[in-house]
Steps between C-alpha positions, in 0.01 A plus 500: 500500500309682773513878493317742731226711338543877461261761358518572126701810419361527146145439619528783753621742232219395265242551773621851588527599133146375433373738768688792343775503761879511487720260697791688662807316617825584684847361429548398861743239635666440837740230618335460839181287478323702770570827324396344169177389665437850633557641151255258343236566766540876459459462124195280548330749730582811295201698373547381143466198270838345576712195428782386724862491396792291623815646346806278536849591618792566266694188605206278405469693174849392392488152657752566778321286758810458716498877555130487586555232764799685643292816530218310671740326741664831594180707521612719210210693349414394144352740244216261415336172593720184464221274377726218380704478822261564786306218665192451276279450804589854611389634161186286501408635843547855374284434193231330706481806725437739210326258263164612368321444168521874434862536603734293282879536512755538219872415522741749339863396470720622211674168433636404158531136617193452719470123550538514879246782522242311294561182699430691822188667361354174371562333835322785676211512257569857395346556159641834381843638419672725248801515272595348168795354312611833350360752747662337804822414318619805307459768770602294804763242406787385285332165439495410128154566360479149353554348845237727657250404229563131557455527878194723477339251260545219753373723783188597305421135435554418867281794603227401254468164677321682783190512279464124550433567868236770463734800484507773236873569456562856389820652355563871452753599236739773608576570133319832492720642774853376436729803475188689406612850604650574156356223280235609248179321598448297181792274593375455857152411374649247260722332761221456755268353233777265385554383859126446534514280191799317651306433822202371301719272291629341820161433651408813699144607415472820706744787448538871559684736269687793649577854402676773694396862523753695296561864416198617298139437605366492144764255384439285809128487427567405139736225615235352730252501212757326280565238768129424531464473123795264455399283796149468356653389169766262627365363831126480445485133604628553857426725798700824506500846650724808491701626797651850517802595711536847645814661359801270541778755460649779713212603725409850624659585834223726627188340653278721283688403186487130584128512575430694182688239295306217668175688437587520131592130493164411653308715254698341217416151626127574511488685168715237333297203620762340725359252754786544750736777606834447674542804720802693623529712813622841614820336630609333173778743414702457818415181694292185522144602592338399826183293524305816590636685194400210277147504642478877453597458133241224451223705654604817317484311168161353589357849558647629175365199307146569620532863388623413148277451199590352164557769238546514125705234316870592469662641189649234270866584439599150391575317826266211415635464146859489627418253777317271258798515262733390781277212610432369148866524401610304807236230459620441144844399631388170658181318595636462855448843659799464734737417214350785299572744783862381525546537125336842504745639753796332327404658166410837646130472410445572869753747637439682829668842508772544761474135613850362571420126501730304267205358305360845419667639186490854637464687171164664571482844655216718619447855618238729652363763263407847622149384594623209714418224249742211464629459144753289313821672392648171375321171436803283419378177333147518639221455240372858537608845392608793714204734513654769281497778755804716546661304778858530619775345294640352820388487862772618739541387860369837619199465267436157648519625860270790416248263345516261796417783742231656278203374704659580836576858395162559337294383798720653768508835321122494459463407868712795609282735297186353658639509854239627740201459269464120488502242224270527196148391586584502874652152479693523826652210690284593797184437298577130502520462877 
């Protein structure tokens, strides 16, 4: 099998981290190859340590390739790049134009059944993607978890074959982000570590473990420390790094609020030892961002990263202990990590709050306390205890909506107070231009 060579995504991240830098990355994807090329080139030439992103369209995500072809034939704009349907020579030409040893490209897709996506990536020699059997199944599909696990296992083994041809295939678990707005971080840490173990079991020797910025900076920092500790324990025999996502929930509507939230995400990434940061832009709350807005966010984060120093270790409130309990309990269910994950969700050992997928038991509940920390109000059958604080007996729909908008309100209200006097530390979008 002949496959074209591409730069190593994992190697690039290692190199930047070794120099004390932070890789910043957009979530960019366009259906038109020329626009996708322009986005990649703009990312490459941004004043930051960057990695390129090709985010796929929603039809490809769910395997509706007839709809993709119909859209292409009728010049209908897609909301991402149709990697499995477009002429591979077009994609190869695009990659050759932007290809550089210090500018690798990652594919982001959201597919519970990703065989066609992996086939396309392997044929193109692309060595980095994201997802996972639980993290791309439960939030995004109605596919039975057991079927997603089976297909992801086969895809990992197919992807791992790239190593025979001089590639370093890299898989990023999305487990630390799935429905993360109201999920206490111990469960997210556990799921991303479990998916990392799943990838390793199926031949992938380079992984990244994700976590999303949540609602309390101290708790977020503790969660990152817990993720590093568990990864060092469980994945010490392979290459791994941590990736942080800027807040994934309802985003501030004001430019000042959005920039302040991104500034805090960047500081969190540096202080928490993340090697990569997935940025968000000032436009997130109301439309798909432009290429220029993505570049502004990348450069803004790069400036903030250089201004941030590592501080004191975080307070230990039990996130690591809970996450370790989850991981160890799941691994006791079966020697095959995929089967263990399926059994864990079936038994309620893993139970994501407010997740409506049929294979999630749905007995766990969480809430925001008056400091903004995420806590368990009900743990269902999970092998942990509720934390004993005086949480609500039940979470109403209005409570849920209030919690979901907590970050938006906090940052927009703070931005309105600061109007006219600039962001803290003079971190203005203009400083990145």
